[in-house]
N, C-alpha and C positions, 0 to 999 in steps of 0.2 A: 187818200193820204198815204204817204210812203210808210212801209214797214221797216225801213232801214234806219239804224242809228245814224245820227248826223255825221259822225266821224268814220263811218264804215269804209269809205274810199280815201282815207287820208294817209295811206301808206301803200307801198307796192305789194303786189300779190305774187308769191312764189309759185310758179307754174308747176303743178304736180309735186309741190313741196320743194325744198331746197336740195335738189338732187345733184349728184356728181358721180357719174359712173366710174371715173378713174379712181375715185376715193372709195368705191364700193357702196355708194348711196344711190339707190335706184329710184326712179320716178314713182310717185304715189306710194312709196313704202313708209313704214313707221319711222325709220331713221330720217328720211327726208322731211317728214312732217315735224318731227321733234326738232330737227336742225332749224327749220324755218321759224317755228314758234320761239325757240331759244334766241334766235337773231332778231326777233321782233317784227318779222314780216307777216303780213296777211297771207292766207294760203288758198290756192285753188286746187281742187282735186276732181277726179273723174269717178263715176260709179257705173258699174254694170251689174245686172242681176245674176245670181246663181240660179241653178235649176229650181231651188226651193224659194226663190224670190227674195233672198237676202241681198242687201246692197253691199257689193264688194268694191273696193277701191282699186280700179284697174281701168286703163284707157282703152285697150284694144278689144275688138270682138273675139279675137283668137288668142290663145295662150302662147303661141309659138315664139313671138319676138322676145318676150320677157321671161320665159321659163323654159325648162327642158321638156315640158309637156306640149301636146298638140291638141288642136280642136277648139271649138267655141267655148267660152267661159260659161255660157248658160247651160251647157250639157252636164255640169257637175254641181253637186250640192255644196252648200257653204262649208260644211265640215271638211269635205275633201279639198276644196280650194284653199282653205286656211292651212293645209299641210304642204302646199306647193311652194318651194323656194323660188325666189327671184334670181335669175341668172346674174352672177357677179355681185350679188348683194350680201355676201358674207353671212349667210344664214337667214336673212330677212325673208319673211313669208308674205304671201298675198294677205292683205289686211281687209277687214270689214269696215264699214262706215262706223260701227260702234267702237271698234278699236281706235280709229282716228279721232273720233269725238273725245274719247277718254284721254288720248295723248295730248290734244290741244287744251282741253278743260277750260274753254272760254277765254284763254289768254289773248288770242288775236282773232280778227275776223276770218271767217271761212266761207268760201263759195263752193258749192257742190254742183259740178256739171253733170247732168243726167244724159247719158248717151242715147241716141235714137234707137228704139227697139223695133224689131220686125212686126210684132203684134200690136204695137202702139202702147200708150201708157196704161197703167193699172197697178199690177202687183208690186212692181219695183217702187213706184211712187208711194204706195201705201206703206211699204217697208221703211222708206226714208222718212216719211211723216211720223211713223211710230218712234223711230230712233231720235228724231229731232224734238219730239214731245218731251223727252226727259233731259234735254240738253240745255244748259244755262250758259249762253255765250252768243256773240254776234254771228249770225249765220244766214245764208240765203241760198236758194237753188237757182239754176239756170239751165237752158237747153237750146240747141239749134232747132228743136222740134216744137212749133207752137202748140201742138196737141199736149205736150207735157206741161207747158205753162198753163194751158187751159185746165188741165186736171187739177193743178194746185189752186187755181182760181175757184173751181167748183168745190173741191174737197178739203182744202187746207188754206183758206184765204188769209190766215194770220201769218203764213210763212212768206217772207220776201222772195220775189221771183223776178228773173230777168230773161231777156232774149239774147241769144248769141247769133251773130250773123257775119256775113262777108259779102263780096260783090256778086257772087253766084254767076260769074260771067262765063263759066265753063259748063255746058250742058251735061258733061259726063259726071260732074260732081254729085248731082242729085238726080239719079235716073228716074225717068217717068214724069218729071215736072215740065210743064210748058214754059215758054219764055215769060209769059205773064206771071205765072206762079213764082218763078225764080226772081223776077223783078220785085214782086211783093215781099218775098223774104229778104232780099237785099235792102229794100227801103223800109223794112220793119212795119209793114202796113197794118199788122195785127196788134201793134203795141198797145194802143189805147183800149181796144176791145178786150184784151186780155188783162187789163189792169196791171200791167207790168211795172216794176219799180226801177229797173235799170237796164242798160244795154252793155253787152260785151262784143266788141267789133274787131275784125282783123285790122291791125295797124297798117298793113300794106295797102288797104283799100280806103284809107283816110287821107284827106278830108272827103266826106260825102254829104251832100245837102241834107238828106233825111236825118243823118246823125247830128249834123250841126243844128238842125231845127229842134230836135228833141233836147239837145243840151241847152239851147237858148231858153227853153221852157223850164230848165232846172232839173232835167232828168240826168242822173249820174251816168257817166260813160266810162267803161272799163275797156281796155284793148288787149289784144294778144298778137303774137308773142314777141316781146322785146328782148334783144340779145346783146345790147351794148349801151353804154352811157350816151353815145351820140344818137342812137335810135330812140332812147328814152327821152332825151331833150326835144327831139322833133315831135314825138307823139304827144307830149304834154301840152302842146299848143291846141290839141283837139280833144283831150280826154281828161278825166279827173283822177284816174289811177291806171297804172300799167300792170300787166301780167308779164313776168320776166323769167328767164332762165339763162344759165351759163355765165353770169356775172352777178355782182352784188351792188345794186343801186343804193343811193342814200335813202334813209328811211323817211325823210321829210316829204 
């Protein structure tokens, strides 16, 4: 039985919040989160671990693109990361998942994408589970890494979980995987074994038979990343909700 509210995917998801660098609103920042919630959009964010295993809201492995600092995010403790300003963000700092949950306060659905970790799942997922335990609002987790989804299946089965994927047609994308392993990821072969609740798939790789088959079974399908009304219209033939950036789609 799905752990998702029935209306979880009934509105578009703002990719990393409703960000607009030209306006000084940076991806995954608290201003981007607040703007999305205020506009009534659902929200998708990314989390990475600090050195002390706190879930920080940040997409990249490295600090370089989004801050004046350098090096991997996991080399610094949460307190140090929380003092780092986001470049061009008018004083906005790197946020923790706890900060974001407080800013949303259950007003709109939230999907937390957990980035693939070198050491595999464990401490980061435990941190996320602890934070979500005190949260009252529609929320789910998802990952490209089936091991992360499996961790939640074993350790926090009450939390809704999804698989993120794409065509995996470039062997350079996921180093060390065989063609058969890449095909299994692309076709969501582990979906049932993981007891997953939904899928988030690259819109550029739709339609795909495996995704179509899951949707025919009633599995909700989210897609990423849509950047125009025309692309949104095309994607909605294959999905239940879009993840968007760079424009404002209708809420319906």
